[in-house]
PDB file of N, CA, C and O in Angstrom:
ATOM      1  N   MET A   1     189.559-133.521 -65.620  1.00  0.00           N
ATOM      2  CA  MET A   1     190.810-132.818 -65.828  1.00  0.00           C
ATOM      3  C   MET A   1     191.610-133.573 -66.892  1.00  0.00           C
ATOM      4  O   MET A   1     191.699-134.799 -66.847  1.00  0.00           O
ATOM      5  N   THR A   2     192.173-132.866 -67.818  1.00  0.00           N
ATOM      6  CA  THR A   2     192.959-133.492 -68.871  1.00  0.00           C
ATOM      7  C   THR A   2     194.428-133.542 -68.482  1.00  0.00           C
ATOM      8  O   THR A   2     194.918-132.687 -67.745  1.00  0.00           O
ATOM      9  N   THR A   3     195.117-134.548 -68.984  1.00  0.00           N
ATOM     10  CA  THR A   3     196.548-134.669 -68.730  1.00  0.00           C
ATOM     11  C   THR A   3     197.296-133.734 -69.666  1.00  0.00           C
ATOM     12  O   THR A   3     197.073-133.766 -70.876  1.00  0.00           O
ATOM     13  N   PRO A   4     198.183-132.897 -69.123  1.00  0.00           N
ATOM     14  CA  PRO A   4     198.937-131.976 -69.975  1.00  0.00           C
ATOM     15  C   PRO A   4     199.822-132.732 -70.958  1.00  0.00           C
ATOM     16  O   PRO A   4     200.022-133.939 -70.822  1.00  0.00           O
ATOM     17  N   PHE A   5     200.340-132.029 -71.931  1.00  0.00           N
ATOM     18  CA  PHE A   5     201.133-132.660 -72.980  1.00  0.00           C
ATOM     19  C   PHE A   5     202.408-133.316 -72.464  1.00  0.00           C
ATOM     20  O   PHE A   5     202.952-134.193 -73.136  1.00  0.00           O
ATOM     21  N   TRP A   6     202.898-132.923 -71.306  1.00  0.00           N
ATOM     22  CA  TRP A   6     204.150-133.502 -70.802  1.00  0.00           C
ATOM     23  C   TRP A   6     203.926-134.834 -70.103  1.00  0.00           C
ATOM     24  O   TRP A   6     204.877-135.437 -69.604  1.00  0.00           O
ATOM     25  N   GLY A   7     202.703-135.296 -70.060  1.00  0.00           N
ATOM     26  CA  GLY A   7     202.427-136.617 -69.521  1.00  0.00           C
ATOM     27  C   GLY A   7     202.207-136.612 -68.028  1.00  0.00           C
ATOM     28  O   GLY A   7     201.849-135.590 -67.443  1.00  0.00           O
ATOM     29  N   THR A   8     202.421-137.752 -67.419  1.00  0.00           N
ATOM     30  CA  THR A   8     202.212-137.913 -65.993  1.00  0.00           C
ATOM     31  C   THR A   8     203.289-137.157 -65.221  1.00  0.00           C
ATOM     32  O   THR A   8     204.472-137.207 -65.559  1.00  0.00           O
ATOM     33  N   ILE A   9     202.857-136.464 -64.188  1.00  0.00           N
ATOM     34  CA  ILE A   9     203.783-135.685 -63.358  1.00  0.00           C
ATOM     35  C   ILE A   9     203.790-136.278 -61.957  1.00  0.00           C
ATOM     36  O   ILE A   9     202.737-136.568 -61.389  1.00  0.00           O
ATOM     37  N   ASP A  10     204.964-136.454 -61.416  1.00  0.00           N
ATOM     38  CA  ASP A  10     205.082-136.883 -60.032  1.00  0.00           C
ATOM     39  C   ASP A  10     204.911-135.630 -59.174  1.00  0.00           C
ATOM     40  O   ASP A  10     205.856-134.863 -58.989  1.00  0.00           O
ATOM     41  N   SER A  11     203.707-135.431 -58.655  1.00  0.00           N
ATOM     42  CA  SER A  11     203.379-134.191 -57.960  1.00  0.00           C
ATOM     43  C   SER A  11     204.199-133.998 -56.688  1.00  0.00           C
ATOM     44  O   SER A  11     204.517-132.865 -56.324  1.00  0.00           O
ATOM     45  N   ARG A  12     204.539-135.075 -56.018  1.00  0.00           N
ATOM     46  CA  ARG A  12     205.351-134.937 -54.802  1.00  0.00           C
ATOM     47  C   ARG A  12     206.748-134.426 -55.124  1.00  0.00           C
ATOM     48  O   ARG A  12     207.285-133.574 -54.416  1.00  0.00           O
ATOM     49  N   ARG A  13     207.322-134.941 -56.178  1.00  0.00           N
ATOM     50  CA  ARG A  13     208.658-134.474 -56.577  1.00  0.00           C
ATOM     51  C   ARG A  13     208.605-133.020 -57.018  1.00  0.00           C
ATOM     52  O   ARG A  13     209.509-132.240 -56.718  1.00  0.00           O
ATOM     53  N   LEU A  14     207.559-132.662 -57.721  1.00  0.00           N
ATOM     54  CA  LEU A  14     207.403-131.283 -58.159  1.00  0.00           C
ATOM     55  C   LEU A  14     207.208-130.360 -56.957  1.00  0.00           C
ATOM     56  O   LEU A  14     207.756-129.258 -56.930  1.00  0.00           O
ATOM     57  N   ALA A  15     206.445-130.792 -55.982  1.00  0.00           N
ATOM     58  CA  ALA A  15     206.247-129.991 -54.776  1.00  0.00           C
ATOM     59  C   ALA A  15     207.547-129.822 -54.015  1.00  0.00           C
ATOM     60  O   ALA A  15     207.819-128.739 -53.497  1.00  0.00           O
ATOM     61  N   ARG A  16     208.352-130.862 -53.936  1.00  0.00           N
ATOM     62  CA  ARG A  16     209.663-130.756 -53.279  1.00  0.00           C
ATOM     63  C   ARG A  16     210.574-129.792 -54.027  1.00  0.00           C
ATOM     64  O   ARG A  16     211.308-129.015 -53.417  1.00  0.00           O
ATOM     65  N   ALA A  17     210.520-129.851 -55.340  1.00  0.00           N
ATOM     66  CA  ALA A  17     211.324-128.926 -56.149  1.00  0.00           C
ATOM     67  C   ALA A  17     210.881-127.488 -55.904  1.00  0.00           C
ATOM     68  O   ALA A  17     211.710-126.578 -55.873  1.00  0.00           O
ATOM     69  N   TYR A  18     209.592-127.284 -55.732  1.00  0.00           N
ATOM     70  CA  TYR A  18     209.072-125.944 -55.453  1.00  0.00           C
ATOM     71  C   TYR A  18     209.591-125.439 -54.106  1.00  0.00           C
ATOM     72  O   TYR A  18     209.970-124.274 -53.983  1.00  0.00           O
ATOM     73  N   VAL A  19     209.608-126.306 -53.106  1.00  0.00           N
ATOM     74  CA  VAL A  19     210.130-125.930 -51.791  1.00  0.00           C
ATOM     75  C   VAL A  19     211.624-125.607 -51.889  1.00  0.00           C
ATOM     76  O   VAL A  19     212.091-124.640 -51.286  1.00  0.00           O
ATOM     77  N   ALA A  20     212.365-126.406 -52.638  1.00  0.00           N
ATOM     78  CA  ALA A  20     213.797-126.141 -52.826  1.00  0.00           C
ATOM     79  C   ALA A  20     214.006-124.805 -53.540  1.00  0.00           C
ATOM     80  O   ALA A  20     214.925-124.056 -53.211  1.00  0.00           O
ATOM     81  N   LEU A  21     213.159-124.517 -54.506  1.00  0.00           N
ATOM     82  CA  LEU A  21     213.247-123.242 -55.216  1.00  0.00           C
ATOM     83  C   LEU A  21     212.961-122.080 -54.266  1.00  0.00           C
ATOM     84  O   LEU A  21     213.631-121.050 -54.332  1.00  0.00           O
ATOM     85  N   ALA A  22     211.982-122.235 -53.395  1.00  0.00           N
ATOM     86  CA  ALA A  22     211.672-121.183 -52.418  1.00  0.00           C
ATOM     87  C   ALA A  22     212.859-120.947 -51.491  1.00  0.00           C
ATOM     88  O   ALA A  22     213.169-119.804 -51.153  1.00  0.00           O
ATOM     89  N   PHE A  23     213.520-122.020 -51.083  1.00  0.00           N
ATOM     90  CA  PHE A  23     214.711-121.881 -50.246  1.00  0.00           C
ATOM     91  C   PHE A  23     215.817-121.146 -51.003  1.00  0.00           C
ATOM     92  O   PHE A  23     216.475-120.268 -50.444  1.00  0.00           O
ATOM     93  N   ALA A  24     216.020-121.499 -52.260  1.00  0.00           N
ATOM     94  CA  ALA A  24     217.032-120.823 -53.081  1.00  0.00           C
ATOM     95  C   ALA A  24     216.703-119.345 -53.234  1.00  0.00           C
ATOM     96  O   ALA A  24     217.602-118.505 -53.235  1.00  0.00           O
ATOM     97  N   GLN A  25     215.422-119.026 -53.362  1.00  0.00           N
ATOM     98  CA  GLN A  25     215.016-117.625 -53.452  1.00  0.00           C
ATOM     99  C   GLN A  25     215.394-116.865 -52.188  1.00  0.00           C
ATOM    100  O   GLN A  25     215.910-115.749 -52.259  1.00  0.00           O
ATOM    101  N   ASP A  26     215.139-117.466 -51.040  1.00  0.00           N
ATOM    102  CA  ASP A  26     215.482-116.806 -49.775  1.00  0.00           C
ATOM    103  C   ASP A  26     216.979-116.535 -49.671  1.00  0.00           C
ATOM    104  O   ASP A  26     217.394-115.447 -49.270  1.00  0.00           O
ATOM    105  N   VAL A  27     217.774-117.517 -50.029  1.00  0.00           N
ATOM    106  CA  VAL A  27     219.228-117.354 -49.982  1.00  0.00           C
ATOM    107  C   VAL A  27     219.673-116.283 -50.975  1.00  0.00           C
ATOM    108  O   VAL A  27     220.503-115.431 -50.655  1.00  0.00           O
ATOM    109  N   ALA A  28     219.111-116.337 -52.185  1.00  0.00           N
ATOM    110  CA  ALA A  28     219.483-115.365 -53.213  1.00  0.00           C
ATOM    111  C   ALA A  28     219.098-113.947 -52.805  1.00  0.00           C
ATOM    112  O   ALA A  28     219.838-113.001 -53.080  1.00  0.00           O
ATOM    113  N   LYS A  29     217.951-113.791 -52.153  1.00  0.00           N
ATOM    114  CA  LYS A  29     217.531-112.464 -51.698  1.00  0.00           C
ATOM    115  C   LYS A  29     218.516-111.887 -50.702  1.00  0.00           C
ATOM    116  O   LYS A  29     218.809-110.692 -50.727  1.00  0.00           O
ATOM    117  N   ARG A  30     219.024-112.730 -49.834  1.00  0.00           N
ATOM    118  CA  ARG A  30     219.988-112.263 -48.843  1.00  0.00           C
ATOM    119  C   ARG A  30     221.253-111.754 -49.527  1.00  0.00           C
ATOM    120  O   ARG A  30     221.769-110.691 -49.184  1.00  0.00           O
ATOM    121  N   TYR A  31     221.749-112.525 -50.501  1.00  0.00           N
ATOM    122  CA  TYR A  31     222.955-112.112 -51.209  1.00  0.00           C
ATOM    123  C   TYR A  31     222.701-110.944 -52.157  1.00  0.00           C
ATOM    124  O   TYR A  31     223.588-110.119 -52.376  1.00  0.00           O
ATOM    125  N   ALA A  32     221.494-110.870 -52.721  1.00  0.00           N
ATOM    126  CA  ALA A  32     221.169-109.772 -53.642  1.00  0.00           C
ATOM    127  C   ALA A  32     221.124-108.438 -52.908  1.00  0.00           C
ATOM    128  O   ALA A  32     221.387-107.395 -53.506  1.00  0.00           O
ATOM    129  N   ASN A  33     220.798-108.458 -51.628  1.00  0.00           N
ATOM    130  CA  ASN A  33     220.829-107.219 -50.846  1.00  0.00           C
ATOM    131  C   ASN A  33     222.252-106.699 -50.707  1.00  0.00           C
ATOM    132  O   ASN A  33     222.462-105.490 -50.603  1.00  0.00           O
ATOM    133  N   GLU A  34     223.225-107.594 -50.703  1.00  0.00           N
ATOM    134  CA  GLU A  34     224.633-107.205 -50.577  1.00  0.00           C
ATOM    135  C   GLU A  34     225.271-106.908 -51.926  1.00  0.00           C
ATOM    136  O   GLU A  34     226.142-106.043 -52.016  1.00  0.00           O
ATOM    137  N   ASP A  35     224.855-107.606 -52.970  1.00  0.00           N
ATOM    138  CA  ASP A  35     225.463-107.480 -54.292  1.00  0.00           C
ATOM    139  C   ASP A  35     224.367-107.320 -55.337  1.00  0.00           C
ATOM    140  O   ASP A  35     223.675-108.284 -55.667  1.00  0.00           O
ATOM    141  N   ARG A  36     224.208-106.117 -55.855  1.00  0.00           N
ATOM    142  CA  ARG A  36     223.116-105.815 -56.783  1.00  0.00           C
ATOM    143  C   ARG A  36     223.259-106.530 -58.126  1.00  0.00           C
ATOM    144  O   ARG A  36     222.288-106.599 -58.879  1.00  0.00           O
ATOM    145  N   SER A  37     224.422-107.056 -58.442  1.00  0.00           N
ATOM    146  CA  SER A  37     224.585-107.777 -59.712  1.00  0.00           C
ATOM    147  C   SER A  37     223.812-109.094 -59.727  1.00  0.00           C
ATOM    148  O   SER A  37     223.660-109.713 -60.780  1.00  0.00           O
ATOM    149  N   LEU A  38     223.324-109.523 -58.562  1.00  0.00           N
ATOM    150  CA  LEU A  38     222.556-110.765 -58.469  1.00  0.00           C
ATOM    151  C   LEU A  38     221.062-110.554 -58.684  1.00  0.00           C
ATOM    152  O   LEU A  38     220.298-111.518 -58.638  1.00  0.00           O
ATOM    153  N   ARG A  39     220.629-109.326 -58.917  1.00  0.00           N
ATOM    154  CA  ARG A  39     219.201-109.048 -59.136  1.00  0.00           C
ATOM    155  C   ARG A  39     218.607-109.850 -60.298  1.00  0.00           C
ATOM    156  O   ARG A  39     217.484-110.336 -60.168  1.00  0.00           O
ATOM    157  N   PRO A  40     219.315-110.011 -61.436  1.00  0.00           N
ATOM    158  CA  PRO A  40     218.735-110.833 -62.514  1.00  0.00           C
ATOM    159  C   PRO A  40     218.484-112.283 -62.092  1.00  0.00           C
ATOM    160  O   PRO A  40     217.519-112.904 -62.538  1.00  0.00           O
ATOM    161  N   LEU A  41     219.342-112.812 -61.243  1.00  0.00           N
ATOM    162  CA  LEU A  41     219.135-114.168 -60.723  1.00  0.00           C
ATOM    163  C   LEU A  41     217.846-114.229 -59.914  1.00  0.00           C
ATOM    164  O   LEU A  41     217.081-115.188 -60.013  1.00  0.00           O
ATOM    165  N   LEU A  42     217.619-113.203 -59.120  1.00  0.00           N
ATOM    166  CA  LEU A  42     216.405-113.138 -58.320  1.00  0.00           C
ATOM    167  C   LEU A  42     215.163-113.101 -59.203  1.00  0.00           C
ATOM    168  O   LEU A  42     214.164-113.755 -58.902  1.00  0.00           O
ATOM    169  N   THR A  43     215.222-112.346 -60.283  1.00  0.00           N
ATOM    170  CA  THR A  43     214.109-112.272 -61.227  1.00  0.00           C
ATOM    171  C   THR A  43     213.844-113.634 -61.859  1.00  0.00           C
ATOM    172  O   THR A  43     212.693-114.051 -61.984  1.00  0.00           O
ATOM    173  N   ALA A  44     214.905-114.323 -62.254  1.00  0.00           N
ATOM    174  CA  ALA A  44     214.753-115.647 -62.858  1.00  0.00           C
ATOM    175  C   ALA A  44     214.150-116.641 -61.865  1.00  0.00           C
ATOM    176  O   ALA A  44     213.297-117.445 -62.240  1.00  0.00           O
ATOM    177  N   LEU A  45     214.577-116.594 -60.620  1.00  0.00           N
ATOM    178  CA  LEU A  45     214.021-117.480 -59.599  1.00  0.00           C
ATOM    179  C   LEU A  45     212.544-117.172 -59.353  1.00  0.00           C
ATOM    180  O   LEU A  45     211.742-118.090 -59.180  1.00  0.00           O
ATOM    181  N   ASP A  46     212.186-115.902 -59.338  1.00  0.00           N
ATOM    182  CA  ASP A  46     210.788-115.521 -59.149  1.00  0.00           C
ATOM    183  C   ASP A  46     209.915-116.027 -60.290  1.00  0.00           C
ATOM    184  O   ASP A  46     208.822-116.543 -60.059  1.00  0.00           O
ATOM    185  N   MET A  47     210.396-115.881 -61.517  1.00  0.00           N
ATOM    186  CA  MET A  47     209.637-116.362 -62.677  1.00  0.00           C
ATOM    187  C   MET A  47     209.476-117.875 -62.626  1.00  0.00           C
ATOM    188  O   MET A  47     208.399-118.394 -62.918  1.00  0.00           O
ATOM    189  N   SER A  48     210.533-118.581 -62.260  1.00  0.00           N
ATOM    190  CA  SER A  48     210.463-120.042 -62.153  1.00  0.00           C
ATOM    191  C   SER A  48     209.468-120.465 -61.075  1.00  0.00           C
ATOM    192  O   SER A  48     208.711-121.418 -61.261  1.00  0.00           O
ATOM    193  N   ALA A  49     209.473-119.764 -59.963  1.00  0.00           N
ATOM    194  CA  ALA A  49     208.552-120.087 -58.879  1.00  0.00           C
ATOM    195  C   ALA A  49     207.101-119.891 -59.315  1.00  0.00           C
ATOM    196  O   ALA A  49     206.239-120.706 -58.985  1.00  0.00           O
ATOM    197  N   LYS A  50     206.829-118.825 -60.047  1.00  0.00           N
ATOM    198  CA  LYS A  50     205.464-118.570 -60.507  1.00  0.00           C
ATOM    199  C   LYS A  50     205.001-119.656 -61.480  1.00  0.00           C
ATOM    200  O   LYS A  50     203.856-120.103 -61.419  1.00  0.00           O
ATOM    201  N   LEU A  51     205.888-120.075 -62.369  1.00  0.00           N
ATOM    202  CA  LEU A  51     205.537-121.139 -63.313  1.00  0.00           C
ATOM    203  C   LEU A  51     205.268-122.455 -62.588  1.00  0.00           C
ATOM    204  O   LEU A  51     204.295-123.146 -62.893  1.00  0.00           O
ATOM    205  N   MET A  52     206.126-122.803 -61.629  1.00  0.00           N
ATOM    206  CA  MET A  52     205.922-124.042 -60.873  1.00  0.00           C
ATOM    207  C   MET A  52     204.646-123.979 -60.049  1.00  0.00           C
ATOM    208  O   MET A  52     203.943-124.979 -59.904  1.00  0.00           O
ATOM    209  N   GLU A  53     204.348-122.805 -59.510  1.00  0.00           N
ATOM    210  CA  GLU A  53     203.128-122.641 -58.732  1.00  0.00           C
ATOM    211  C   GLU A  53     201.892-122.870 -59.599  1.00  0.00           C
ATOM    212  O   GLU A  53     200.932-123.506 -59.161  1.00  0.00           O
ATOM    213  N   GLU A  54     201.916-122.353 -60.827  1.00  0.00           N
ATOM    214  CA  GLU A  54     200.795-122.573 -61.744  1.00  0.00           C
ATOM    215  C   GLU A  54     200.613-124.060 -62.047  1.00  0.00           C
ATOM    216  O   GLU A  54     199.488-124.559 -62.076  1.00  0.00           O
ATOM    217  N   ILE A  55     201.711-124.756 -62.269  1.00  0.00           N
ATOM    218  CA  ILE A  55     201.642-126.188 -62.560  1.00  0.00           C
ATOM    219  C   ILE A  55     201.106-126.946 -61.353  1.00  0.00           C
ATOM    220  O   ILE A  55     200.249-127.819 -61.493  1.00  0.00           O
ATOM    221  N   LEU A  56     201.607-126.612 -60.172  1.00  0.00           N
ATOM    222  CA  LEU A  56     201.142-127.282 -58.960  1.00  0.00           C
ATOM    223  C   LEU A  56     199.653-127.047 -58.716  1.00  0.00           C
ATOM    224  O   LEU A  56     198.941-127.953 -58.282  1.00  0.00           O
ATOM    225  N   GLU A  57     199.190-125.845 -58.993  1.00  0.00           N
ATOM    226  CA  GLU A  57     197.766-125.569 -58.814  1.00  0.00           C
ATOM    227  C   GLU A  57     196.910-126.400 -59.758  1.00  0.00           C
ATOM    228  O   GLU A  57     195.789-126.770 -59.408  1.00  0.00           O
ATOM    229  N   GLU A  58     197.416-126.696 -60.938  1.00  0.00           N
ATOM    230  CA  GLU A  58     196.669-127.508 -61.893  1.00  0.00           C
ATOM    231  C   GLU A  58     196.616-128.974 -61.489  1.00  0.00           C
ATOM    232  O   GLU A  58     195.591-129.632 -61.665  1.00  0.00           O
ATOM    233  N   ILE A  59     197.726-129.490 -60.945  1.00  0.00           N
ATOM    234  CA  ILE A  59     197.775-130.922 -60.656  1.00  0.00           C
ATOM    235  C   ILE A  59     197.414-131.272 -59.225  1.00  0.00           C
ATOM    236  O   ILE A  59     197.176-132.442 -58.925  1.00  0.00           O
ATOM    237  N   LEU A  60     197.367-130.293 -58.335  1.00  0.00           N
ATOM    238  CA  LEU A  60     197.006-130.539 -56.941  1.00  0.00           C
ATOM    239  C   LEU A  60     195.795-129.704 -56.566  1.00  0.00           C
ATOM    240  O   LEU A  60     195.946-128.640 -55.965  1.00  0.00           O
ATOM    241  N   PRO A  61     194.611-130.154 -56.904  1.00  0.00           N
ATOM    242  CA  PRO A  61     193.421-129.392 -56.530  1.00  0.00           C
ATOM    243  C   PRO A  61     193.290-129.297 -55.017  1.00  0.00           C
ATOM    244  O   PRO A  61     193.745-130.178 -54.288  1.00  0.00           O
ATOM    245  N   GLU A  62     192.673-128.235 -54.558  1.00  0.00           N
ATOM    246  CA  GLU A  62     192.527-127.974 -53.127  1.00  0.00           C
ATOM    247  C   GLU A  62     191.833-129.102 -52.377  1.00  0.00           C
ATOM    248  O   GLU A  62     192.192-129.382 -51.233  1.00  0.00           O
ATOM    249  N   GLU A  63     190.858-129.750 -52.982  1.00  0.00           N
ATOM    250  CA  GLU A  63     190.109-130.779 -52.261  1.00  0.00           C
ATOM    251  C   GLU A  63     190.935-132.026 -51.967  1.00  0.00           C
ATOM    252  O   GLU A  63     190.507-132.866 -51.174  1.00  0.00           O
ATOM    253  N   GLU A  64     192.103-132.169 -52.582  1.00  0.00           N
ATOM    254  CA  GLU A  64     192.946-133.330 -52.301  1.00  0.00           C
ATOM    255  C   GLU A  64     193.750-133.164 -51.017  1.00  0.00           C
ATOM    256  O   GLU A  64     194.327-134.135 -50.528  1.00  0.00           O
ATOM    257  N   LEU A  65     193.799-131.960 -50.464  1.00  0.00           N
ATOM    258  CA  LEU A  65     194.570-131.738 -49.248  1.00  0.00           C
ATOM    259  C   LEU A  65     193.915-132.460 -48.084  1.00  0.00           C
ATOM    260  O   LEU A  65     192.696-132.422 -47.917  1.00  0.00           O
ATOM    261  N   ASN A  66     194.731-133.109 -47.292  1.00  0.00           N
ATOM    262  CA  ASN A  66     194.245-133.848 -46.141  1.00  0.00           C
ATOM    263  C   ASN A  66     194.197-132.906 -44.940  1.00  0.00           C
ATOM    264  O   ASN A  66     195.242-132.397 -44.534  1.00  0.00           O
ATOM    265  N   PRO A  67     193.024-132.655 -44.358  1.00  0.00           N
ATOM    266  CA  PRO A  67     192.932-131.725 -43.233  1.00  0.00           C
ATOM    267  C   PRO A  67     193.635-132.249 -41.978  1.00  0.00           C
ATOM    268  O   PRO A  67     193.922-131.475 -41.065  1.00  0.00           O
ATOM    269  N   GLN A  68     193.913-133.551 -41.924  1.00  0.00           N
ATOM    270  CA  GLN A  68     194.594-134.134 -40.776  1.00  0.00           C
ATOM    271  C   GLN A  68     196.074-133.779 -40.745  1.00  0.00           C
ATOM    272  O   GLN A  68     196.694-133.763 -39.681  1.00  0.00           O
ATOM    273  N   ILE A  69     196.640-133.494 -41.919  1.00  0.00           N
ATOM    274  CA  ILE A  69     198.068-133.180 -42.019  1.00  0.00           C
ATOM    275  C   ILE A  69     198.232-131.668 -42.051  1.00  0.00           C
ATOM    276  O   ILE A  69     197.685-131.016 -42.941  1.00  0.00           O
ATOM    277  N   PRO A  70     198.975-131.087 -41.097  1.00  0.00           N
ATOM    278  CA  PRO A  70     199.145-129.626 -41.100  1.00  0.00           C
ATOM    279  C   PRO A  70     199.921-129.173 -42.341  1.00  0.00           C
ATOM    280  O   PRO A  70     200.934-129.770 -42.707  1.00  0.00           O
ATOM    281  N   GLN A  71     199.433-128.124 -42.969  1.00  0.00           N
ATOM    282  CA  GLN A  71     200.085-127.569 -44.140  1.00  0.00           C
ATOM    283  C   GLN A  71     201.173-126.602 -43.690  1.00  0.00           C
ATOM    284  O   GLN A  71     201.149-126.120 -42.557  1.00  0.00           O
ATOM    285  N   ILE A  72     202.115-126.322 -44.562  1.00  0.00           N
ATOM    286  CA  ILE A  72     203.244-125.463 -44.219  1.00  0.00           C
ATOM    287  C   ILE A  72     202.766-124.080 -43.782  1.00  0.00           C
ATOM    288  O   ILE A  72     203.386-123.471 -42.910  1.00  0.00           O
ATOM    289  N   THR A  73     201.689-123.574 -44.359  1.00  0.00           N
ATOM    290  CA  THR A  73     201.184-122.261 -43.971  1.00  0.00           C
ATOM    291  C   THR A  73     200.554-122.295 -42.581  1.00  0.00           C
ATOM    292  O   THR A  73     200.481-121.264 -41.913  1.00  0.00           O
ATOM    293  N   GLN A  74     200.098-123.464 -42.138  1.00  0.00           N
ATOM    294  CA  GLN A  74     199.519-123.590 -40.825  1.00  0.00           C
ATOM    295  C   GLN A  74     200.597-123.735 -39.755  1.00  0.00           C
ATOM    296  O   GLN A  74     200.374-123.394 -38.593  1.00  0.00           O
ATOM    297  N   ILE A  75     201.756-124.238 -40.145  1.00  0.00           N
ATOM    298  CA  ILE A  75     202.841-124.471 -39.196  1.00  0.00           C
ATOM    299  C   ILE A  75     203.548-123.173 -38.846  1.00  0.00           C
ATOM    300  O   ILE A  75     203.923-122.945 -37.696  1.00  0.00           O
ATOM    301  N   MET A  76     203.726-122.327 -39.852  1.00  0.00           N
ATOM    302  CA  MET A  76     204.513-121.092 -39.645  1.00  0.00           C
ATOM    303  C   MET A  76     203.721-120.025 -38.994  1.00  0.00           C
ATOM    304  O   MET A  76     204.236-118.933 -38.752  1.00  0.00           O
TER     305      MET A  76
END
């Protein structure tokens, strides 16, 4: 795997940022249902989440996941 042009990435910090973005999306969705002027914000958050997800998939291959530690999808 080659290192992207932005150099070394702290994958844990990026993963935390992704979780924070997901939380912001949930909050924004709730408010967007009440106020339609917030729809562009929702679109921007969705685009940001997709970009971060692509980056995370590149730097965190599936085989690095520890089966001993429950993943968020397994908890919910």
